[in-house]
N, C-alpha and C positions, 0 to 999 in steps of 0.2 A: 087708790093704788096702795098696796101694802109696801111698807118700807123695810128693807133688810140691810143690816150692817154686816159686811163680810170681813172676817179677819184676814186681811191680805198679808201674807207672810213673805212675799217675794218668790214663792215657789210655784210650780206649774199647777198643783192641785187647787190652791186657793184662787189662782188666776182663772182657771176654767170654771170654778164655782161661781165667781162673779159674772163671768160671761153667760153661763147658763141661766142664772137668775134674771139677768137683764133681758135675755131672750124670752123668758117666761112672763115678762111684763112687770117685774118688781121694780120699785124705786130703790136702786142699789147705792150704798155708800161704802167706800173702801177705807178700812182703818188698819194701820200698821202698829203693832205693839212693840214698843222699845222696852226691853226687860232688864237691861244691864248697863250701868256705867259707874260701878263701884270701883274706885281706883285702888282700894286696899286689897282687893282680890282680883287677880288677872285671870280672866277666863281663857283667853287665847291671844296669841300675838297677832293673829289675823283679826280683822274687824268685820265679821260677816254681816252684822246688822246694818252697816252703812250700805253695803252692796245690795242687801236684801230690800232695804227700804227704798232704795233707788229703783230697783226692778219693779217693786210694788207700785211706785209712782208712775213709771212708764206704762205699766199694764192699765192702771186707772185712767191715764190720759188716752190710751188707745181705745178703751171701752167707753170713754166719755162719761165717767162717773166721778163724783167728788171724792177727794182723798185727804186724809190727815193722819198724823202720827200721834199716838198717845203714849205717854211715859208712865209705865207701870213698874218701874224698877224698885221703888220703895216697897210696894206690896210683894213683888217677886222675891226680894231679899228676905223679907220677914216670913213669908208663907212657904217659900220653897227652899231657898239656899240655907237659911238658918236651921230649918227642919232637917235638911240633908246632913249638915255637920253634926247636929245633935244625935241623929240616928246612927251615923257611922261611929261616933264616939261611944255609943252604947253597944257597938258590935252588931248592929242591925243593918240591913241593906234596903234603903228606901227606893221608891220608883218615882223620880221627879216628874216624869211625863204624865202619869196618872194624876198626881197632885196638881200639876200645872193646869190640866183641864178642869179639875174640880174647883180650884181656888182662883185661877187667873182668867182663863178663857171664858168659862161659863159662870163666873161670879163677878169679879171686878169688871172685866171687859163687857159682860152682858149688861151690867148695871149702867155703864157708860152709854152703851147702845140704846138702852131704853130711855135714858135721859135725852138722847138725840131724837127721840120720837119713833124709834124703830119698833116694828111689830115682832121681828125675829132677828137673831144672829145666825150667821151661816159660816161653816168652816169646811175645809177641804179634807175631811176625814172620810176614809173608806168604810162607811157603815150606813145603815138605813134606819129610818124612823117611820113607824106606822101608828095609827091610833085606833082604839076600839071604843065605839060609842056604848055607853052604859044605858040601861033602861031609864035612869033618872036624868039623862041628858049630859052627864059629865063624861070626860074622855080619859081613857087609860092609854098612856104612850108606851110604845114598845121600842126597845133599842135592839136592832137586828144586825147581824154580821153583814159586812160588805159583800157584794156579789163576787168581787175579785178575791178568791180564797188566798191568793198569794199576798194580798195587801190588806186584808181585813184588819181594821184598827179598833174594833169594838172594845177590846180589852182595855185600851187607854181611856175609855169613857165609862169604865165600870163603876165609878163613884157618882155619876150624875143622878139627879133627883127627878121626880115627875115634873116639878116646877121648872127646872132647867130645860128638860126635854120639850116642854110645851112651847118654849120660845126659840127652838133650835131647828135649823134645816141642814140637811146633808145632801146637797144636790149630786155629788159624784158617787154616792154609795151604790148606785145601780151599774156603774161603769167599771171597766178594767183600766189599769194604768196605761196600757197601749192606746186604748180608746181616748183617754184623757189627753195624752200627748198629741194624738191625731187632731183632736179638736183645737188644741193650742196652736198647732202648726197651721191648720187650715185658716185660722183667724189671725195669723201672724203675731202671736203673743211672744214677747221676748224670752219668756220662761220655758218655752216649748221643749227645749233640750237640756234644761238645767237639771243637774244631778239632785237627787233627794238629799235633804239635810240629814245628817247623822247625829247631830249633837243634842244638847239639852233643849227642851221645848223653847222655841223662839230665841235661842241664844246662839247656837251654832257649835262648832267643833270645840270639844273640851277633852283634855287628857285628865281623866278623873284623879289619878294619883297626884298629879301636879296640883290640881285644884284643891284637893283635900289637904295637901301638905302645907298650904298657905294658912290654914286655920288650925289643923290638928298636927301638933308638933311630932317629928320623928322620935321614936323611942325604941331602942335596940332590944330585940328579944330573940327567942330561939324557935326554930322550925322542928317539929317532932314528926317522925314518920311512924304511924300506927300500923302494925301488920294486919292483914285480912283475917288472921287467926285470933284476933283480940277476943277475950273471953265473952264479952257482951254479945258478939255476933253469933256465938255458938250456943247461947242459952236456949234451951227448949221452951216452946211457948206454953205457959201455964194454962190451966182451965179457968174459966171465968164464971162468976155467978150472975153477971149482968152484961148487957151490951155496952153500957157506959164504961164498965171496968175494962172490957176488951179494947174499946176505942182509946181509953186513957193509956193503956199499955202500949198500943201501936203508935200513939202520938208522941210518946216519951222518947226523947233523944238520948243517946249515950252521953255520959259525963266522962271526959278524958282527964288523965293526969300525965305529967311528964314521964313518969316511970312506966306508962303503958306502951311506950315505944322507944325509939332512939332519936337523939338529937342529930339532925342531918344538915343544919344550916342556920343562918341568922336572917332576920328581917328588920325593917325599919319602923314597924308599928303594926300591931294586929288589926287596928281599926282601918287600915288601908285595904284589907283583904275581905273577900266574901266567899261563902260556901260554893263549891263547884269550880272555883277559879283555878286556872292552870298557869297562866302567864304571870311573870313577875316574881316567881319564887327563887329563881336562879340557883337551883340545886341540880347538879348533874350526877351521872354515875348510877342512875337507877335503871332497872330493866325496862320499866314502863314509866311514863311521865307521872309526876306527883300532882294530885288534886287536893285542894283545901277541903277537909271534911268538917272542920269546926274551927272557930276562933275564940280565944278567951281574952277579952280586952282587959280584964282585971289583972290577970297574971301576965298578960302580954305574950301569949303563946299561940302559935299557929299549929294546928294538928292537920296532918296530911296523910293520904293513902295512895298507894301505887295503882294507876290505871283507872279508866272510867267505870269499871265494874266493881270497884272496891265497895264492900258492903257498908262502909261508913257514909257513903254518899246517898244511900237509899232509905226511904221511909214510906210507909203506906198511908199514914193518917196525919192530918194537921189540925190545928185548933185555931179558931177565931173567937176572941172575947166579945162579949155583948157591946162594949164600947166601940169596937172596930167593925161591927157587923153593919152592912148596908144593903138595903133592898131597893133596886131600881124599880121593882114591882112590889110595893108594900102589900098589895092585895094577895100576893103569893107567899108572904113571910110565914115561916114555920112556927107553929105553936110548940110549947114545951112537950118533949117526948115524941114529937112527930118526926118523920123522916121523908126524904124525897130523893128519887133517882135523877141525877143530872149528868151533864157533861161539864167538865171543868178544866181550867188551865192555870198554871202557877207562874207563867211568864208569857210575854208577847211572842208570837210565832210558834209557840208549842201547839202541837196538834191536840184537839180536845180529847180528854180522857174520861172514861166512865167512872163515876163516883156516886156516893150516897151521902146526903147531908143528914146529920142527926142533931136535933136541937136539945140542949141540956140547960140546966140552971144558969151556968156561968157564960154560956156562949153557944158555939156550934162546932161540931166535928165535921171535917170533910174527909171521908174514907174512900180512898181510891181502890179500884179493882186491882190495879197493878201498882207495884212500888214505884215511887217517883224519885228521880235524881235531883239532888240539891234543893230540897225544900228549904227556903231561906227566910228567916225571921225579918219582918219589915216589908217584904214584898207583898203584892196583892194576889189573892186567889179569886178568880171570877168563875161564876157558874151559869150555865145555859140550859134552857129547854129547847132542844133542836137548835135553831140558829138565833134564838132570842136570848140576850144576856139579861138575867133577871136579878142578879145580886153579886156582891163581892165583899171582901174583908181583908184586913191586914193579918198576915200570918204571925201568930204569937211565938 
């Protein structure tokens, strides 16, 4: 009998994951990850992990499977939280959920599961895995979008490797959320009607500005409104002598200075803000709401534009450096000067967009068919062939 360790989070998705695996005849163990108890940084006044671990225990008892809690807070702080602070300090916007999957669930947690003698780990992600048998007997593992288009979470797993995928199961990837809840209700699982968690991976509710302020000190600076008539936006597109030159031109973002607009307010620290953000600026009196179009953490200035159609929000091309380039399918990795038509997204829940990948010496350009709003440094871009996620990278 194959042994599977399920990351029981205390939510309905992982509860049904454990139930389905037990039904399929696996030897199932439930493991709850405790990722936080650093008293120097308060994540939330509420204590969701206590309630969640309790719910996970009740589910395990109901299913008749062994259960234990593992404390991964040291690794979580080093690999996720410290990284987040460093990135925000640099004026970049990290994605802790993608990192948590790569560094915690499918690395530290996976290693613990294997030490327990597990053949696989399983999580309640809405995505699917299939494998292609090679002529030499080896397997290539495919990471596919979940069948529930509304809940597809493949984006969050965009940094997984072939090795990690080989030891992973996603039992609810074929199901929709309503079907998952129905199974939980039919089997009297306490989590059947529990709301989805909205917080940081396995931690719970976090008000990000409050969280960041505990490590990144407030620093008063100005908010500048840049008009949509800014010179850079009106420049006519030059002619290019190569495709690389064209891509470099469209990937280049405007450089703003205070004199390019007018000062319309003050903020408590440019490192608390991210591109595309609307809330928290506290500037009134504009015809349309202000959106952050850029932040300068060195000069501590936030640049904004009126309305969600402001040209400063849009860019057609982004760049991923070689160091930040990751192929879930290394067999499909682009060679120098090669290109590939894909579907791509720059954030979770974004509809897939048509794009072309171009491999150059220093990394790779992702050139979208249509301009994208709020391409944000530090976030992940993921690319697909139909419904298969084949690679990803951190936006430079």
